N, C-alpha and C positions, 0 to 999 in steps of 0.2 A: 504493500500500500504506500502511495506517495504521501509524504508528510504535508499537512496543510500549513499555510503560512500563519494560521491562527493557533496552531498547536504550540504549547509552551516549549516543547522539545525542538521545535523547528529553529535552526540556528538564526540568531538575530541578525547576523551579518548577511545571510542569504535573504532574509525577509527585507532588510533595508535595501539590499541590492535590487530585489524585485520591484520595490516601491520606487527606487531611483530610476530604474529603466523605464517604468511606466510614465513617470513624470517627465523624464528626459524626452521620450517620444512625443508626449503631449505638447511639451514646450517647443519641440522642433516643428510640429504641425502649426502651432500658433505663430511661431516666428516666420514660417514660410508664408502663411496667409498675410501676415503684417507686411512682409517684404513685397509680396505681389500687389497688395493694396497701395502701399506707398509708391511703388513704381508706376502703377497705373494712374494714380492721381497726379504724379509729377509729369507724366507724359500726356495727360488728357488734352492740354491746349495744342500739342503737336498734331493731333489728328485733324483739327480744323485748319491748321496752317500748312498742311502737307500739299505739295504741288501735284501729287498723283495719288490714285487710289492705292497703289502699291505702298507708298510711303505711309499713308494713313493706316493701312493694314498692319504695318510693323508695330504700331501701338497696340493693336489687338493681340498680336502674337506674344506679348509679354505675359498674358494670362492664358490665352487659348493655344499657345504652343507654336514654335517656329515650324514644326512639321505637322501641325494640326492636332497634336496630342497634348492636352493641357497637363501641366505639372501637378496641379491640384485636381484630383479626379471628381470633385464636386462641381467643377467648372465644365460646361458642356463642350463637346466637339461641335464646331460650326462649319468646318470644311465639308462641302458637299451637301449641306443642309438646304432645305427648301427656301428659295429666294423670298417668297411672299411671307413665309413664317419669320425669317430673319428680320425683314423690314418691319413687320408688325411688332416684334419684340423690341427693336430699337425705338420705335415710336412709343411703345408703352413705357420703356425706361425713361424716355424724354419727358413724357407727360406725367410720370409718377404712378401710372396704373400698375406698373411692376416695380417693386422696390429692390434696389441694390446700390449701395453707396458708390462702389467702383464704377458700375455702368452708368449711373446717373452723371458722374463727373465726366465720363468719356463722351456721352452723347449731348451734353449740355450745349456745347458750341458747334455741334454738327447741324448743317442745313438739311432740308428734305432731300436735296440732290446728293449730298454727301452720304446720307444713309442709304439711298437707292443704289449708289455706286458700290458701297461696301457690301450690301446684301447680294448684289449681282456678282461681285468679285468672289466672295466666299462660296456662293452656291455653285460656282463653276469649278471649284477645287475638288480633287478626288478625296472621298471620305477615307481617312486613315484606318489601317487595320490595327486593332489593339490586341487581337488574339485573346479575348476574354474566354475563360474556360466554360465549357458546357456544364450546366448544373446537373445534379443527379436526377434520375427519373421521377422521384417523388416530388422534387421541387418543380420540375416541368409540369407535372400533373396538377399541382396546386396553381401554377401560373395560368395554365390553360382553362382551369375552372373559373378563375377570375375573368379572363379574357372573354369567355363565353357568357358569363353572368352579365358583364357590362357591355357586351357587343363592341369591343374595342375596334374591331375591323371595320365597322360601319364608318368610322371617321378616319382612322389611321391606315385604312386599306387592308387588303387581304394579307399582304406581306409586311405590314407595318412600315411601308415606305413613305407614308404621308401623302398629302395632296397639296393643293395650292395654298392652303392656310394652316393645315395641321402638319407638325414636324415628322420627319422620319425618326423612328425609334430604334431601328436595327443597328446594333453595334455601338449605340451610345454608351457612354461610361456608366457602369452599374451604380457607382456612388452618386453620380448626378441624377440618374433616373430615380433612385430611392429618395434623394433629397427633394427633388422637385415634386414628386408625388406626395411625399410627407408634407411639404409646404402647402400643397393644395388641400390636403387632408386637415391640416391644422388652421388653415386660413391665412398663413404667412404669405402665400402667393394667391392672388385673387383676380388675375387679369383675364381669366377664361372661366366664366360662371359654370359652364357645362362640366368642365373638368373638376371644379370645386365640388359640385354636387355628386359626381361619380366617386371621387376619392373620399368624400365624407361618408359615403355609404359602405366603405370598407373599414376593417380594423387594421391596425398597423402590422399585424402578423401576416396579412395578405399582400402587403406591398413588397416585401423583400423578395419572395419567389418571383413575382412579376418583373421586378427590376433585373434579377439575375437571368431570367429567361430572355428578355428582350435584348439585354447587353450581349448575350452569347450568340445572337444571330449575326451571320456575316453581313457586312454593309451592303454588298451587292445583292440585288433582288435576283433570286434564282430564275433561270430561263424556264420555258414551258417544259422542256425535256428533263429538267432537273427537279421539277416539282413532284 
């Protein structure tokens, strides 16, 4: 039997080490988030002053990744995402309908044309492959039960590739999917009332399998012969 850290016989040095490793990891995550936020806020005016959409996109890469894969997995992949969806989210950040301190600072000085160009630019990029592992069969079963319960395919399409206003979910970061669904569930995110209603109808235990399943799908929609 493995000794519990609460066991009086458990060596205090090991217990302290375990606590130290936990807090060290937590502090590193907080520090990374702070660095990303500070960097984005510092570069925010540069997006509006950029001479080209490529230069403006460099500001975005500070959080969303030089190669399209964000360092912080709670930040979404935007390479290859639907143009209309990206444009709507930029608009919602600018008007305050969607809350995020970093994004609010970035879009504050952007014009409608700036946002349209950025949305077009990122939508034409190839979605990066993150090779997120396929979940176990029981997790897939739980996810499919939720998908069928909510009729997710009615909006996000048969293969979760999205449409003109709904985002593609295939291969999105699992941590981001879980966070944004949780935000809809709790009311932290409220810029799409239909999603809020659907997510509030679930309990939190149903969200994680759904996020894991969607994240594991390859970004490319399978051809007819592959289905």
